[in-house]
N, C-alpha and C positions, 0 to 999 in steps of 0.2 A: 643757741646760735651755732656753736661749733660741735662737731661730733665728740663723744666722750674721750676718745683716744687723743685728740688734739687738745681738748680742754685739760686733760691730765698732764700733757707735755707743757702747756702754758703754766699750769700750777707748779710744775717741777722747776721751771726756769725762774718763777717768782721767789723761790726759796733762796736764790743767790743774792748776795748783798748788792744793793744799789739797782736791782732790776725790778721795775714796776710793772704794772699791768700791760701797758702799751709795748714796752720793750720785750717782755716775755711773749706777748702775742706775735711780735715781729720775728723773734728768734724761732718760735714754734712753726710759724708759716714758712719761714726759710727752710727749716729742716724738712718739712712736709713736701716742699716743692723741689728740693735738690735731688740729684741722682742717688739711687740706693747705695752705690759704692762709697760716695762721700759721707753719707749718714753712717755707714758701717765703719768707716775710718774714724769718724768722730766718736762713735760709741766705743770702738776699740781703744782709742786714746783715753777715754774716761775710765774704762775698766782696767787698763794697764796701770794708770796712776794708783788706783785703789789696791792693786795686787802687788806692785813692785815698790812703791814709794814708802820709805820708812824714815825714822829719825836716826841720825848718825850716833853711833854708840859713844863717840868721844865728846862731841859738842852739842848735839841735839838738833842740828840743821837737817833739812830734808835731803835725802839721798836715795839712789837706787840700790846701793850696796850697804855693807856694814858701816863703812867709814866714808865720809864725804870727801870730795876732791880737795877742799881747802886743808883739812886735817892730814891728808895723805901727802900734801905737797912739801918736799924737803927744802924748797927754796923760801918758804915762809918762816917768819920768826915764831917759834912755838913758845917763846918766853913772854909774849905780849898777847893778852886775851881781851878781845873787844866784846863786851856783854850787851846783848840786844834782846828785845822782847820776842821777835818772831823771825822766821825765815825770810819774810819780805824785807826786813831791815838789813839782813846780810846782802841780799840782792841789790838793794839801794846803795849800800856802802861799796860793794864791789864795782859798781858802775863808775865810781869816782876814780878808781885805779890809784888811790892815794894811800891805801893801807896795805901793809905787807905782813901783818901778824895773823893770828887765828881768831876764831869767833867762839862765843858760847851763847846758845839760844835758850832763853828761859822758858819759852812757850807760854807766855802770859806775864802778868804783873800782880803783885800782892794787892788785893782789894777786899778788905774785910766786909765792906758793904755788899759785895757780890759773893761772899763766902769763899774767896780765893786766899789761901794762907800760904806761907813760905813752903810748907811741905807739899803743896800741890804743884810747885814749879821745879824746874831742873836746877836746883841750887846745890844739892849735895854733891853732884858731879863737879860743879864749879869749884867748890872748896877743895876737892881732891886735886883738880888740875892746878889750882892756884899755888900749891906748894912748889911747883916747878917753874913758876912765872916770876918775872921781874916787875911787870906792871899789869894791872887789870883796869881796863877803861870801861866805865859804866856809861852806857848810851841808851838808857831808858828815856821815855818821852818826858816832856816838861809838864805833865799832868799831875794831879794829886797822887794817883796810883803809881806813876813813874817815879815821882820824888820819894814816895814812901819806900818803894822797892830799892832805889839807889841808896837811901839812908840805911836801910836794913842791911844791904850787902856790904856797904862801907864799914859799918860796925862789926859785922860778922867776920869779914876778911882781915880787918886790922887787929881784931882780938886773936884770931887764929894765927896770923902771920904778921907780927908787928913791923918787920922789915919790908914788907911788900908795899910797893907804890900803888895806891888806888886813886885813880883820877876820874873826873866826870867830864864828858864832852860839854863844850860851851853851847848855851842856848841863847838865842837872841833874835834880833830882827833879820828876816830873810833879805837877800839882795833885792833892792828895789822896794823894800817894805816902807810903809809910812807909819810914823809914830801914832797918829790918830786912829789907825786901824788895828793896832796891836793891843792884846789883852794885858792885864796887870802882871801875870806871871812872865810873859815874854819880855815886857819892859824891865821887870825886876832882874831877870837873867842877863839881859843886854847891858844893864848898868853894872851888875856885879862882875861880868866877864869882859869889861872894857880893857883895851890895851893902849899902851903908849903909841902915839903917832910917830 
């Protein structure tokens, strides 16, 4: 139905997460119909990301330089490290404007079923950084892999630095959430992390 070049573009868009056949088709047709300069700008942005984007040598977050803007910021507390799974988590936390420490991006979670072991993650750098920290906040997800990773890091850091405060973010019901829609892990965390009124 479509020429091979357009079909190839549709298939390329389908490789993106959450993009099905219809959405990929819509994206490809939009690219085909827009002015050439807009397509060139789009293609240039894609190539620029692939050539300039890298992992921060300090925390593992995405950056265009050697060190990310958070790690370079002298106004932030470098004695408090917020440990997350991915760069997306850093972006989400920064939107809250509630945290003034630094981050550490693991770039994944421990998952033996998927063949992801501690040595596959950015953990060694975390243990190096932890010697200068007062607190490490574990903010992995409330999934089985997230819990496994948090427990592993907690044991590792406490063994290496017994005086270090290792905390875990609270997990529970979202604002406006209903009990009957929550899963068992969420309810369990909501109960365990309850506070006095």
